[in-house]
N, C-alpha and C positions, 0 to 999 in steps of 0.2 A: 891277664895271666899268659905267660909264654910257655909253650910246651917244648920240652927238650927230649933228646934221645934217652936221657937218664931219668925219665919220669918214674915216679915211685907210687906205690899204693897210698891212697889218701882216704881217710874217713870223710864222708860227706853228709851234711845235713841240709835240708831244704824245707821251706815253709813260709809262714807269714808272721811278721812282727811289725806292727804299725806304731810302735812307740817312737819317741824321738831318737835321733842318732845318738845323743848323749846317753840315754837310757840303754839303748841297744849295746853301745860300747862298754857300759858298766859291767855287763855280763862277763866280759873278757878281761877286765882290769885286774892286773896283778898288783899285789901289795908290796911296795918297796920301802915301807916305813918301819917294818918290824926287824929288819936286819938279817933275818934268817927265816926260811920256811919252816924251821923246827921251833921257832919262838912261840910261846904260848899265846901271844897277842897277834900272831900272823892271821890275816883275813884271807881265807881261801875264796877265790872268785867263783861266780856262779857256774861258769863252764867247767872248772876243775871239780866242783862239787858234783855236778851232773855226771861226769865220767869217772869219778872215784880217784882223783889224784889231788895233790896239794899245789902243784905248779906245772906250767907248761912252757915249752920253749917257743918264744915269740917269733923265732926265725922259721918255724915250720907250720905256721897257721895262716890261713887266709880268711878274712871276713870283710868283704867289700861292703860299703855302705848300702843298706837296704833301699830299694826303690820306694817311691812315695805311694805307689799303688800296685796291686797284684797284676801279673801278666801270666801267660801260659808258661809252664815249666820249660818248654823248649826255647821260648824267647828269653827266659831268664838265664838259661845255660849259655845261650849265644851272647847275651849282653854281659854277664858277670864272669863267665869262664872264658869261652872262646867259640867263635863260629866253627862249625864242623868239628866239634869236640869228638875225639876218638871213641869215647865210651858213651856218647850221648844216648844211643838207643837203649843201652843197659840201664842208664839212669832213668830215662823216661818210662821204661817198663816197671822198674821198681817203684817209682812215684805213682804210676797207675795202680799197681798192686796195693799201695798204701792209701789210695783215694786222693792223692794230691794232684789236682789239675792245674791250679794256679798258685802262685807264690810271689813273694817280693824280696826274699832274702835267701842266702845260702852261705855256708862256711865249710871249711875243710881243715883237717889236721893230719899230719904225717902218720900213717898207720904203723910205721916201724917204732914209734915212740910210746904207743899205748894200745892196749886191747880194750875195745868197748864190749863190756860183758852183757850177756843176756840175763834177764829179760831187759830189753831196751825200754827206756822211758818213753812216755807218750809225747813229752814236750821238753825240748831243749831250747829255752828262750823263745818259744813259739814255733820252733822248727822240729822236724822229725829226722831221726837218724835214717839215712837211705842205705848206707852200706859202704863197703870198700871198693874203690875203683882206681885203676892205674892211670894217673895223669901227672 
């Protein structure tokens, strides 16, 4: 991930998902067979179901391939986001508050496109909602 001066707020999820990459990716798979998101046979992806929308913009999401094993959250941030990430300490504090010490996966979505409503789910494909951070 490349940080820019135009960084925006992103929703962030961190946790553990040890399923296959194919299964993990299925959670984010959009349905392009129905023709329209309003079609009765449109299949809403797991990510969309979990955050209460029918479709998301693939240009504004990031979901790197999960690691094969759990590592500390700090190492995960350095590996999958960026070393010396600007809001790393905020993320680590929030993860600590949620009891997340180790993880193997994370994903983010542009916060300007959707509001994640409380109460937050306990599980988003094995991950927890951490909050909004500017990156």
